[in-house]
N, C-alpha and C positions, 0 to 999 in steps of 0.2 A: 831301118837300120838293123843289120844282122850281126850276130856274134860269130866270129870265125875262131875255131880252136886249132891251135898249132899242135899237131900230133907227131911232128918230126922228132926222131931220136928220143922217144919216151923211155924213161928208166924207172923200174919199180923201186920204190923206197918205202920205208916205214914212217908213218905219221902218227903223232900222239892224238888219240881220239878226243882228248879234252880240248884240243886246239882246232877242232873241226866244227864249223857252223853249218847247220842245216836250215835252209830257208823255210819259213813257215808254210809257204805254198807247197813245197815238196813234202813236208811232214804230213800234210792232209792225205797223201796217197799211201800212207803206211798201212800194211796188212799184217796184223799180228800172226796169223797162221803162216804166212810166207816167211816171216822172221823166224818162227819156230823151226820150220823145215830147213832153212838155210843154216841155222845154228846146229841142228843135228848133222848136217852134211859137213860143217866145219869141224865138228868133233871127230868125225870119221876120217876126213881127207885133208883138213886144214883149209885155209882160204885159198881157193884156186883161181879166182878172178879178182884182179885189183879194182879198187874204186877209182874215180877220177875227181880231182880237186883243182881248184885254182887258188892263187894267192889272193887274200883279202887284206884288210887293214889289221895287222897283228894276229891274223888267224887264217885258216884255210876254209874255203867255201865248197861244200859238196856239190858236184855237178851230176854224178852218176854213182849209184851203189847204195842207196838208202837202206835197203833191206839187209845187205851184207854188213853195213856199219852197225845197224841196230842189233843184228845177231851177235856180232863181236862184243858189243856193249853188254848184252844179256849174258854172255859167257864170262864177263868180268875181265876182258882183255883191255890193255892200256894202249895198244897201237893197232894200226890197220895198214895193210900193204896197198899202195895206190900209185897212181901216176899224177904228177903235177903238170897240168897243161896250161899253156898261156892263152887266155881268152882276150880277144881284142875286139873293139867295135869296128865294124867294116861298113 
């Protein structure tokens, strides 16, 4: 069974960081140095690449953009720009 992501007509929107769940498996790939470098880039240029999320039960689930999300958290931001994608089992 594969997961197919619908990327038609994606629209950037702001999501509250507090409502984003990061799967444990994804957190294991976290590189603190990469987070630091991205945070520096965000300070200089802002968030240039949106993260990708899917709707979960009462929250959003991170699909892509762990280091950007963690960099924004480290900078004390309350929200992140992202795309909400529809993931379905296929």
